[in-house]
Backbone as a ProteinNet text record, in pm:
[ID]
protein_1_A
[PRIMARY]
MPRLDHVTIRTRDAGPMMAFLEKVLGAKEGFRPPFLFPGHWLYIDGHSCIHLLIVEREDDPPVGIYDHVAFSFYDHDVAVKEIEATGYRFEHDAIPDTDIGQIFVYGPEGVKIELQYRR
[TERTIARY]
-16388.2	-16359	-16449.3	-16299.9	-16360.9	-16417.1	-16523.6	-16621.7	-16644.6	-16660.8	-16687.3	-16870.6	-16884.7	-17041.7	-17128.1	-17042.2	-17078.2	-16985.6	-17078.4	-17018.8	-17112.3	-17008.6	-17087.9	-17067.3	-17117.8	-17120	-17143.8	-17084.9	-17061	-17192.9	-17338.6	-17397.4	-17443.6	-17441.9	-17511.1	-17661.4	-17703.7	-17848.1	-17924.9	-17925.8	-17991.5	-18078.9	-18176.8	-18289	-18243.7	-18134.4	-18101.3	-17960.9	-17939.8	-17804.2	-17950.6	-18039	-18124.1	-18153.1	-18213.3	-18299.8	-18196.8	-18066.2	-17965.9	-17980.7	-17927.1	-17908.9	-17994.6	-18087.5	-18260.4	-18280.2	-18253.6	-18277.7	-18204.5	-18026.2	-17983.1	-17907.6	-17908.1	-17868.1	-18049.2	-18135.2	-18236.5	-18245.7	-18182.5	-18157.1	-18230.1	-18295.8	-18446.9	-18419.6	-18443.2	-18404.1	-18524.1	-18397.6	-18459.3	-18377.6	-18451.3	-18420.1	-18279.9	-18315.6	-18155.1	-18155.1	-18017.2	-18044.7	-18053.7	-18086.8	-18134.1	-18032.8	-17910.1	-17819	-17832.5	-17742	-17724.1	-17691.9	-17669.7	-17683.8	-17768	-17765	-17852	-17803.4	-17926.1	-17838.4	-17939.5	-17877.8	-18022.2	-17935.4	-18016.4	-17979.2	-18045.4	-17933.4	-18024.3	-18024.9	-18140	-18044.6	-18084.3	-18013.1	-17970.6	-18012.7	-18145.1	-18089.5	-18095.7	-18207	-18198.8	-18084.7	-17950.2	-17873.6	-17800	-17767.2	-17789.6	-17637.8	-17631.8	-17460.2	-17436.7	-17544.2	-17491.5	-17557.9	-17457.2	-17542.9	-17455.1	-17589.7	-17546.8	-17558.3	-17444.8	-17417.7	-17451.6	-17545.5	-17593.4	-17486.7	-17410.8	-17292.3	-17379.6	-17287	-17252.6	-17123.4	-17167.9	-17102.2	-17111.5	-17009.9	-17129.2	-17053.6	-16965.2	-16859.9	-16968.8	-16957	-16898	-16762.3	-16733.5	-16593.7	-16491.8	-16387.8	-16265	-16228.6	-16190.9	-16191.2	-16010	-16015.9	-15970.7	-15942.5	-15886.4	-15831	-15971.3	-16076.1	-16205.8	-16231.1	-16231.1	-16308.5	-16427.1	-16484.2	-16602.2	-16652.3	-16726.1	-16772.5	-16813.5	-16834.7	-16873.8	-16974.7	-17037.1	-17193.3	-17169.1	-17245.1	-17209.2	-17352.9	-17366.5	-17375.4	-17497.2	-17477.6	-17625.4	-17656.2	-17758.3	-17805.6	-17725.2	-17673.7	-17584.4	-17754.8	-17783.4	-17924.3	-17947.3	-18061.5	-18140	-18087.3	-17950.6	-17908.2	-17913.2	-17816.5	-17822.7	-17941.5	-18022.2	-18157.9	-18262.9	-18233.7	-18293.2	-18204	-18077.7	-18005.4	-18001.1	-17990.1	-18042.5	-18156.5	-18289.4	-18431.8	-18393.8	-18294.1	-18303.2	-18159.7	-18116.1	-18067.4	-17986.8	-17847.2	-17755.4	-17643.1	-17564.1	-17432.1	-17339.6	-17335	-17267.2	-17145.2	-17025.3	-16957	-16928.6	-16827.7	-16876	-16705.5	-16643.1	-16495.1	-16560.9	-16368.3	-16401.1	-16262.5	-16284.1	-16155.9	-16101.7	-15969.5	-15892.4	-15832.6	-15860.2	-15804.5	-15898.9	-16037.6	-16120.3	-16310.2	-16357.9	-16517.7	-16598.2	-16567.5	-16575.8	-16572.5	-16770.5	-16763.9	-16778.4	-16778.2	-16804	-16906.4	-17026.1	-17059.5	-17080.7	-16959.6	-16965.2	-17100.9	-17097.8	-17290.4	-17204.1	-17239.3	-17194.8	-17317.2	-17355.4	-17413.5	-17411.2	-17527.7	-17491.8	-17416.9	-17307.8	-17161.5	-17089	-17037.5	-16937.2	-16902.3	-17050	-17056.2	-17025.5	-16965.2	-16976.1	-16915.6	-17102.7	-17115.2	-17045	-16992.9	-16994.6	-17035.7	-17146.2	-17252.4	-17085.1	-17069.2	-16998.9	-17103.6	-17060.5	-17212.6	-17087.2	-17142.2	-17009.8	-17098.9	-16930.6	-16957.3	-16978.7
4349.2	4374	4482.3	4576.3	4726.7	4772	4774.3	4858.3	4962.6	4999.4	5164.1	5160.1	5292.9	5247.9	5365.1	5495	5564	5696.4	5737.8	5886.7	5999.9	6069.7	6202	6323.5	6331.9	6494.7	6605.1	6689	6804.7	6935.5	6962.6	6963.2	7162	7208.7	7341.7	7286.1	7244	7245.4	7072	7052.2	6917.7	6818.8	6927	6882.5	6792.8	6876.2	6792.5	6715.4	6700.1	6618.9	6451.8	6449.5	6395.2	6264.9	6389.6	6357	6275	6288.1	6228.2	6156	6123.6	5946.4	5876.5	5940.4	5815.1	5742.3	5856.9	5817.2	5678.6	5714.1	5614.5	5511.4	5522.9	5427	5390.3	5430.1	5381.1	5458.8	5546.3	5587.4	5660.2	5673.5	5726.1	5796	5929.4	6008.4	5887.1	5903.5	5826.4	5936.8	5848.9	5877.9	5932.4	6114.8	6158.7	6206.6	6159.4	6241.2	6415.1	6446.6	6561.7	6667.7	6711.3	6697	6915.7	7030.3	7141.7	7222.6	7116.7	7134.8	7119.9	7118.6	7117.9	6941.9	6931.1	6754.6	6675.3	6574.8	6447.1	6343.9	6221.7	6078.5	6036.2	5951.1	5870.8	5736.7	5625.1	5509.6	5381.6	5310.1	5179.5	5100.4	4961.9	4825.2	4851.6	4972.9	5027.3	5060.8	5041.2	5106.7	5259.5	5342.6	5485	5546.8	5453.4	5465.7	5622.3	5663.5	5831.5	5945.2	6020.4	6145.8	6285.2	6366.1	6485.4	6629.1	6677.5	6843.1	6947.3	7014.1	7118.1	7272.2	7321.1	7375.1	7469.9	7631.7	7712.2	7736.4	7791.9	7802.8	7852.8	7880.1	7945	7891.3	7791.3	7710.2	7571.6	7499.1	7304.5	7268.8	7248	7211	7211.5	7204.1	7140.8	7008	6929.4	6797.8	6775.8	6671.3	6703.5	6513.7	6484.3	6366.4	6335.6	6270	6192.4	6265.3	6146.6	6128.2	6026.3	5936.1	5876	5822.9	5713.7	5651.3	5490.1	5384.9	5294.7	5226	5177.2	5095.9	4913.3	4806.9	4666.3	4601.8	4503	4456.9	4534.7	4570.7	4588.3	4572	4524.1	4395.3	4532.3	4530.2	4648.2	4686.6	4583.1	4636.7	4730.9	4703	4813.9	4922	4872.5	5063.1	5093.6	5101.8	5161.8	5200.1	5182.6	5216	5306.4	5270.5	5346	5494.2	5493.3	5623.7	5700.6	5592.6	5720.1	5754	5710	5801.6	5891.6	5893.5	6006	6121.9	6073.2	6246.4	6250.9	6164.5	6224.9	6178.2	6245.9	6157.4	6041.9	5940.1	5879.3	5781.7	5740	5614	5472.1	5416	5281.5	5298.6	5159.4	5129.2	5024.5	4957.7	4811.3	4811.8	4698.9	4677.6	4593.5	4646	4542.6	4383.9	4317.5	4136.9	4073.9	4176.5	4121.5	4094.5	4057.4	4055.3	4097.5	4247.9	4374.3	4539.1	4520.9	4631.4	4740	4860.6	4987.5	5056.3	5126.1	5221.5	5404.1	5445	5557.2	5703	5783.7	5792.5	5991.7	6108.8	6233.7	6268.4	6329.5	6402.5	6588.5	6589.6	6723.1	6803.5	6901.6	6974	6853.9	6795	6741.1	6576	6539.6	6428.1	6310.2	6243	6022.6	5954.8	5863.7	5743.8	5624.7	5551	5408.7	5328.4	5278.2	5107.5	4995.5	4896.8	4787.4	4698.3	4581.1	4490.1	4409.6	4251.5	4174.3	4133.4	4117.4	4091.3	3993.3
6261.1	6151.4	6075.7	6000.7	6034	5843.7	5859.3	5762.2	5667.7	5569.4	5569.3	5610.6	5661.4	5736	5636.1	5594.3	5540.7	5441.2	5382.6	5278.9	5349.9	5369.4	5375.2	5241.2	5168.9	5098.5	5072.5	5132.8	5138.4	4981.5	5040.7	4929.3	4980.8	4875.9	4876.9	4832	4762	4754.2	4794.7	4853.4	4890.9	4825	4759.2	4699.6	4582.3	4460.7	4323.9	4377.6	4453.6	4521.4	4594.1	4636.4	4740.4	4630.4	4499.7	4380.8	4285.5	4274.8	4192.5	4254.7	4417.2	4471.5	4448.4	4491.4	4497.8	4302.1	4274.7	4104.2	4050.7	4125.1	4060.7	4161.8	4224.6	4353.7	4417.4	4444.4	4529.7	4621.2	4674	4846	4848.6	4992.7	5033.4	5179.6	5190.7	5330.1	5423.9	5530.1	5631.8	5847.5	5886.4	6015.5	5995	6041.5	6122.2	6293.5	6324.2	6457.5	6444.8	6579.8	6519.5	6603.3	6524.6	6511.4	6536.9	6533.6	6545.2	6472.3	6300.6	6177.3	6048.5	5954.1	5853.1	5791.3	5769.2	5658.6	5686.6	5572.4	5564.5	5614.4	5580.2	5620.2	5510.5	5418.5	5307.6	5308.1	5336	5312.4	5254.6	5212.6	5113.8	5211.8	5146.5	5192.5	5367.4	5464.3	5570.6	5657.9	5581.5	5625.7	5593.5	5666.7	5635.1	5590.1	5457.2	5401.7	5333.9	5321	5299.5	5335.9	5403	5428	5402.9	5451.7	5322	5475.7	5445.5	5472.6	5421.5	5467.9	5426.4	5414	5323.6	5344.9	5256	5291.3	5165.4	5093.2	4942.6	4900.1	4719.8	4659.6	4556	4439.5	4419.1	4329.2	4349.6	4298.8	4319.8	4313.5	4477.5	4502	4433.2	4363.1	4329.4	4315	4226	4206.2	4334.8	4440.7	4567.3	4556.3	4689.4	4760.8	4691.3	4696.4	4713.7	4568.8	4474.1	4339.7	4322.2	4388	4354.2	4571.6	4457.8	4601.9	4533.2	4524.6	4430.8	4477.8	4418.5	4489.4	4379.4	4429.4	4352.7	4410.9	4364.2	4186.1	4190.6	4017.7	3906.5	3816.3	3813.3	3639.6	3564.9	3486.8	3385	3339.4	3226.7	3154.3	3248.3	3297.2	3416.2	3430.2	3507.8	3549.3	3423.3	3307.2	3187	3161.9	3190.6	3153.8	3226.4	3338.6	3404	3423	3433.7	3384.8	3256.7	3193.5	3060.4	3061	3148.4	3200.8	3260.6	3354.1	3433.6	3367.4	3271.2	3212.6	3217.4	3335.2	3373.3	3320	3301.8	3178.1	3203.1	3162.2	3232.2	3179.5	3199.3	3077	3178.3	3058.5	3108.7	3144.3	3256.3	3223.6	3262.3	3320	3401.4	3446.9	3575	3630.2	3573.8	3485.1	3425.3	3535.7	3393.3	3491.9	3552.6	3560.8	3671	3566.8	3640	3575.6	3553.6	3648.7	3693.2	3599.2	3552.6	3444.3	3570.6	3483.9	3574.2	3489.5	3620.5	3521.3	3618.6	3580.9	3623.2	3613.2	3681.8	3671.2	3751	3643.4	3676.6	3761.5	3879.9	3949.7	3965.8	4013.9	4065.3	4172.4	4169.1	4213.4	4226.3	4126.6	4086.8	4138.7	4163.2	4290	4195	4171	4122.5	4134.9	4115.9	4162.1	4067.8	4141.2	4003	4051.6	3988.2	3977.3	3902.5	3994.5	3911.9	3927.4	3810.1	3760.7	3666.2	3731.2	3629.3	3517.6	3464.6	3288.1	3237
[MASK]
+++++++++++++++++++++++++++++++++++++++++++++++++++++++++++++++++++++++++++++++++++++++++++++++++++++++++++++++++++++++

């Protein structure tokens, strides 16, 4: 059965992007095969689910087909407290007709992460 393995983010500045993903998701840098191009692999629960590619670009990329990536399930109160401490902008929403709430967190270079929780 297919499953999502990882998300790749093209970033011009890996430092702030890795800091954002660590603060919001707890993602930690780990092993990355010796590719011939620069990048980083970030792990959550032992899985390399976020790959960063270093690119040269002047401005943030325009919004396109990719809008955000979602991770679930988080304790709402703990997540909000931790996000508030980072200073990143965030907003709440909910998936209609479900018990799932959403926290959208906005990071460097236009990256948007969704944290889901049970309401």
